[in-house]
C-alpha positions as CSV (number, residue, x, y, z in Angstrom):
1,M,8.4,-4.2,56.7
2,L,10.4,-4.2,53.4
3,V,14.4,-4.6,54.5
4,L,17.5,-4.1,52.3
5,G,20.3,-7.4,52.6
6,I,23.7,-6.6,52.0
7,E,26.5,-9.8,51.8
8,S,29.8,-9.8,51.4
9,T,31.2,-11.6,53.2
10,C,33.6,-13.8,50.5
11,D,32.9,-14.1,47.1
12,E,29.1,-14.2,46.2
13,T,28.2,-10.0,46.1
14,G,24.7,-10.1,47.7
15,V,21.6,-8.1,47.3
16,A,18.0,-8.4,48.6
17,I,14.7,-6.9,49.7
18,V,12.8,-9.7,52.1
19,E,9.7,-8.6,53.6
20,N,8.9,-9.3,57.1
21,G,11.9,-11.5,57.2
22,K,10.1,-14.5,55.3
23,H,8.9,-13.3,51.8
24,I,11.6,-12.9,49.5
25,L,11.2,-10.2,47.1
26,S,14.7,-9.9,45.8
27,N,17.5,-11.7,45.8
28,V,20.5,-11.0,43.3
29,I,24.1,-12.6,44.3
30,A,26.8,-12.1,41.8
31,S,29.4,-14.7,42.2
32,S,33.2,-14.3,41.3
33,A,34.4,-18.0,41.7
34,D,34.9,-18.3,38.6
35,V,37.5,-15.6,39.3
36,H,39.3,-18.1,41.9
37,Q,38.8,-21.5,40.4
38,R,42.4,-20.9,38.1
39,Y,43.9,-20.5,42.7
40,G,41.5,-23.3,44.0
41,G,40.4,-21.1,46.8
42,V,39.2,-17.6,46.6
43,F,41.8,-14.9,46.7
44,P,40.8,-11.8,48.7
45,E,42.3,-8.8,46.4
46,L,40.2,-10.3,43.3
47,A,37.5,-11.1,45.5
48,C,37.6,-7.4,47.3
49,R,37.9,-5.2,43.2
50,R,35.0,-7.8,42.2
51,H,32.9,-6.6,45.4
52,I,33.2,-3.2,43.9
53,D,31.9,-3.5,40.4
54,A,29.1,-6.1,41.5
55,L,27.3,-3.9,44.2
56,L,25.9,-0.5,42.7
57,P,24.6,-3.4,39.6
58,A,23.4,-5.8,41.8
59,L,21.8,-3.4,43.5
60,D,20.3,-1.8,40.7
61,E,18.3,-5.1,39.3
62,A,17.5,-6.3,43.1
63,F,14.8,-3.2,42.8
64,K,13.5,-3.8,39.7
65,K,12.9,-7.3,39.9
66,A,11.0,-7.0,43.6
67,G,9.1,-3.4,42.4
68,V,10.2,-1.4,45.6
69,K,10.8,2.0,45.0
70,T,14.3,2.8,48.2
71,S,11.4,5.2,50.5
72,D,9.6,1.7,50.7
73,I,12.8,0.7,52.3
74,D,12.4,0.4,56.0
75,V,15.7,-1.5,58.2
76,I,18.8,-2.0,55.9
77,A,20.7,-5.2,57.2
78,V,24.2,-5.9,56.3
79,A,26.4,-8.9,57.4
80,Q,29.0,-8.1,59.8
81,G,31.2,-11.0,59.5
82,P,32.7,-12.8,60.2
83,G,34.1,-12.7,56.5
84,L,37.2,-11.6,54.6
85,I,38.1,-8.0,56.4
86,G,38.0,-6.0,52.9
87,A,35.1,-7.6,51.6
88,L,33.0,-6.6,54.9
89,L,34.7,-3.7,54.4
90,I,33.0,-2.7,51.0
91,G,29.1,-4.6,52.0
92,M,29.2,-1.8,54.8
93,N,30.5,0.6,54.4
94,A,28.0,0.6,50.6
95,A,25.0,-0.2,53.8
96,K,26.1,2.9,55.4
97,G,26.2,4.9,52.9
98,L,22.8,3.8,52.2
99,A,21.6,4.4,55.5
100,I,22.5,7.7,55.5
101,A,20.9,9.4,51.9
102,W,18.1,7.1,53.1
103,D,17.7,7.9,56.3
104,K,17.1,4.4,57.1
105,P,18.7,2.7,60.3
106,L,21.2,0.0,59.7
107,I,21.6,-3.1,61.1
108,G,25.3,-6.2,61.3
109,V,23.8,-9.3,61.2
110,N,26.3,-13.0,62.1
111,H,26.6,-14.2,58.6
112,V,27.1,-17.3,60.2
113,E,23.7,-16.8,62.0
114,A,22.2,-15.7,58.7
115,H,23.1,-19.9,57.4
116,L,20.5,-20.7,60.0
117,Y,18.3,-18.7,59.6
118,A,18.2,-19.0,56.0
119,A,16.7,-22.9,56.8
120,L,13.5,-21.4,58.5
121,M,12.8,-18.5,56.0
122,G,9.6,-22.1,54.8
123,P,6.5,-21.7,56.0
124,N,6.9,-23.8,58.3
125,E,7.7,-22.8,61.7
126,P,10.8,-23.5,63.8
127,V,11.2,-25.6,67.1
128,F,13.1,-24.9,69.3
129,P,14.3,-25.9,71.3
130,A,16.9,-27.8,67.9
131,L,19.8,-28.4,67.1
132,G,21.8,-26.5,65.0
133,I,24.6,-27.8,61.7
134,V,26.1,-24.9,60.3
135,L,28.4,-26.7,57.6
136,S,29.6,-23.7,55.1
137,G,33.5,-23.2,53.4
138,G,34.5,-21.1,56.6
139,H,32.9,-23.4,59.3
140,T,31.6,-26.1,60.7
141,L,29.1,-25.8,64.4
142,L,27.0,-27.6,66.6
143,L,24.8,-25.2,68.4
144,N,22.0,-25.7,71.4
145,M,19.2,-23.3,69.1
146,L,16.5,-22.2,71.6
147,D,15.2,-19.7,69.8
148,I,16.1,-17.1,66.7
149,G,19.5,-15.1,68.1
150,K,20.4,-17.2,71.1
151,Y,22.6,-19.8,70.7
152,Q,24.6,-22.2,73.2
153,P,27.7,-23.1,71.1
154,I,28.4,-27.2,71.6
155,A,31.3,-27.6,69.1
156,T,33.0,-26.6,66.6
157,T,35.8,-27.6,64.5
158,V,39.4,-27.6,65.6
159,D,41.5,-27.2,62.0
160,D,39.6,-27.6,59.0
161,A,35.8,-26.1,57.8
162,I,34.3,-28.9,56.8
163,G,33.4,-26.9,53.1
164,E,37.1,-26.6,52.9
165,A,38.2,-30.1,53.5
166,F,35.8,-30.5,50.7
167,D,37.4,-27.9,48.0
168,K,41.2,-29.2,49.1
169,V,40.2,-32.4,48.9
170,A,38.9,-31.6,45.1
171,T,42.2,-29.9,44.1
172,L,44.3,-33.4,45.2
173,L,41.9,-35.2,42.9
174,S,42.6,-31.8,40.1
175,L,38.8,-30.7,40.1
176,P,37.9,-26.9,40.0
177,Y,36.6,-24.5,42.3
178,P,34.4,-24.9,44.6
179,G,34.8,-28.2,44.6
180,G,31.9,-29.2,46.3
181,P,30.0,-29.9,43.9
182,H,32.3,-31.6,41.9
183,I,33.0,-34.0,45.1
184,E,29.2,-34.8,44.9
185,R,29.1,-36.5,41.6
186,L,31.6,-38.1,41.5
187,A,31.3,-39.7,43.8
188,K,28.4,-40.5,43.2
189,E,30.6,-42.9,40.1
190,G,32.1,-44.0,43.0
191,N,33.0,-47.0,46.1
192,A,31.9,-45.1,49.9
193,E,33.6,-48.3,51.1
194,Q,36.4,-49.3,48.4
195,F,39.0,-46.5,51.0
196,A,39.5,-47.3,54.9
197,F,39.4,-43.2,55.6
198,K,38.2,-42.4,59.2
199,A,37.6,-38.4,60.4
200,G,39.2,-37.2,63.1
201,F,38.8,-37.3,66.3
202,V,39.8,-34.3,69.1
203,K,40.3,-36.3,72.5
204,K,39.7,-33.2,74.7
205,S,36.5,-32.7,73.1
206,P,34.7,-36.0,71.7
207,I,32.5,-33.9,70.2
208,D,34.7,-31.4,67.7
209,F,35.4,-31.9,64.5
210,S,39.1,-31.8,62.9
211,F,38.8,-33.1,59.2
212,S,43.0,-32.0,58.9
213,G,44.1,-35.9,59.1
214,L,41.3,-37.0,57.2
215,K,42.3,-34.5,53.7
216,T,46.4,-36.4,55.1
217,S,44.9,-39.9,53.8
218,V,43.2,-38.9,50.5
219,L,46.5,-37.0,50.0
220,Y,48.4,-40.5,50.5
221,A,46.1,-42.3,49.4
222,I,46.5,-40.0,46.0
223,K,50.3,-39.6,46.4
224,G,51.4,-42.3,47.9
225,Q,53.0,-41.9,51.6
226,N,56.4,-39.7,48.8
227,G,53.8,-37.7,47.8
228,S,54.4,-38.7,44.2
229,K,53.6,-37.4,40.3
230,E,53.6,-40.6,38.5
231,K,51.1,-41.9,40.7
232,L,48.7,-38.9,40.3
233,S,49.2,-39.3,37.2
234,N,48.5,-42.9,36.9
235,L,45.3,-42.3,39.0
236,T,42.5,-44.2,37.1
237,P,39.2,-42.5,36.4
238,S,37.7,-45.6,38.5
239,A,39.7,-44.4,42.0
240,K,39.5,-41.3,41.8
241,A,35.3,-41.7,41.8
242,D,36.2,-44.5,44.8
243,I,38.1,-41.9,46.8
244,A,35.6,-38.8,46.4
245,A,32.9,-41.1,47.5
246,S,35.1,-42.7,50.2
247,F,36.1,-39.0,51.2
248,Q,32.5,-37.7,51.3
249,E,30.9,-40.4,52.9
250,T,33.5,-40.1,55.3
251,A,32.6,-36.8,56.4
252,L,29.1,-36.3,56.2
253,R,28.7,-39.4,58.7
254,D,31.6,-38.2,61.4
255,V,28.4,-34.9,60.7
256,L,25.9,-37.3,61.6
257,T,27.7,-39.4,64.5
258,K,28.0,-36.1,65.8
259,A,24.3,-35.2,65.6
260,K,22.7,-37.7,66.8
261,K,25.2,-38.2,70.4
262,A,24.0,-33.8,70.9
263,V,20.3,-34.6,69.6
264,L,20.2,-37.0,72.7
265,E,22.4,-34.9,74.8
266,L,20.1,-32.1,74.1
267,S,17.0,-33.0,74.1
268,S,16.6,-31.0,70.6
269,Q,13.0,-31.3,69.3
270,S,13.8,-30.5,65.4
271,I,17.0,-30.0,63.7
272,V,18.7,-26.6,61.4
273,L,21.2,-26.7,58.9
274,G,22.4,-24.1,57.0
275,G,25.4,-23.5,55.5
276,G,26.4,-24.3,51.3
277,V,27.3,-28.2,52.2
278,C,24.0,-28.5,53.4
279,S,23.1,-28.4,49.1
280,N,25.1,-32.2,49.4
281,Q,22.4,-34.9,48.5
282,R,24.1,-37.3,50.0
283,L,24.1,-35.3,53.4
284,R,20.7,-34.5,53.0
285,D,19.7,-38.3,52.9
286,L,21.9,-39.5,55.7
287,F,20.0,-37.3,58.1
288,T,16.1,-37.7,56.1
289,Q,16.9,-42.1,57.2
290,E,18.7,-41.1,60.3
291,F,15.9,-38.9,62.0
292,P,12.6,-40.0,60.4
293,H,10.8,-38.6,63.6
294,I,12.4,-35.3,64.4
295,P,11.6,-32.4,62.2
296,L,14.6,-31.6,60.1
297,F,15.0,-27.7,58.7
298,W,16.9,-27.2,55.5
299,P,18.1,-24.3,53.4
300,P,16.4,-24.6,50.2
301,K,18.9,-25.2,47.9
302,E,19.2,-21.6,46.8
303,L,19.6,-20.1,50.3
304,S,23.1,-23.2,51.3
305,L,24.9,-20.9,49.3
306,D,25.8,-16.8,50.9
307,N,23.3,-14.8,50.1
308,A,21.8,-11.3,50.8
309,A,17.9,-12.7,51.5
310,M,19.2,-14.4,55.0
311,I,20.8,-11.7,55.5
312,A,17.1,-9.2,55.7
313,G,15.6,-12.1,56.6
314,L,17.7,-11.8,60.0
315,G,17.9,-8.7,59.7
316,F,14.3,-8.6,60.1
317,H,14.4,-10.3,63.7
318,K,17.0,-8.9,64.6
319,F,15.8,-5.3,64.1
320,L,12.4,-6.1,66.4
321,R,14.5,-7.7,68.7
322,Q,16.4,-4.5,69.2
323,E,14.1,-1.8,68.7
324,K,16.4,0.1,66.7
325,G,19.2,0.6,64.6
326,D,23.0,0.0,65.0
327,P,24.9,2.7,65.2
328,L,26.8,4.0,62.0
329,D,30.2,3.2,63.5
330,L,29.0,0.1,63.5
331,E,32.8,-2.0,62.3
332,A,33.0,-5.1,60.4
333,L,34.3,-7.9,62.4
334,T,36.5,-10.9,60.8
335,R,35.9,-13.0,63.9
336,I,31.6,-12.8,65.3
337,P,30.8,-14.7,68.5
338,I,27.2,-16.2,67.3
339,A,25.6,-16.3,71.1
């Protein structure tokens, strides 16, 4: 079964063709990150404009790379949410138009769930129950995965997502957007023990995440308690590297600590990770060291960031489960539960 996937939740325009949920025939990604660099984050209106310009060329390229015709497509899967509403509507309306024109079933896919599925698109079969961990610019989640499509939410963030925290700290350090890769590179040159940062603690739910306080601690380390621009300008490259390393280590170890607790409580048989932060090599090293005897499912780095292959792959399973497509009045949702 060939599934066409369309992804437009944020600043990446993705189109992919995937066979039977795993075999990626094409995976085209047109990023608008270059447009948003000057703002230090995603500018929604500009993201929508880029989606409009990029979607049809990406569609053409996906079919050329896959070597298939439109008549070969069996199902059209589209990211239904969560995400930026304008961006979602562009992908959703394109998918609906193609479904009508080609007389194909339409499937709406949860973008966050698809991030987890990206780690399961390799040759190894998943082992359930698993601890699912989503670490991205918009989401920080722990879930008990009973099967593909069956989840029990365990923990979330009460403020910033971890990827958002990386971006904001990068801005504080005058690093380009997106900040994650730049923080990671700079951290390799620094001493992670130089600054005694602490992760946030949520009293009512200790397994939940909070990165706002950590971000504020970094701000004080950079600018001082009074926010002095002079202190920022006098910050040495070595100090910047130490701050990046200390921040990264604190944030990632917080994820590791809560993952350890969840694995014990849930008797998880494996760990499945998804989202852009999962491309961080330090995170991968920490988990590999801590869990040497439990299977770890990581997405390939090209599937860590937003992409349409994960949408098409998960769309295949959802279509089989439903045995039919979704209605054509399917709505795009800025927030959509995963359960």
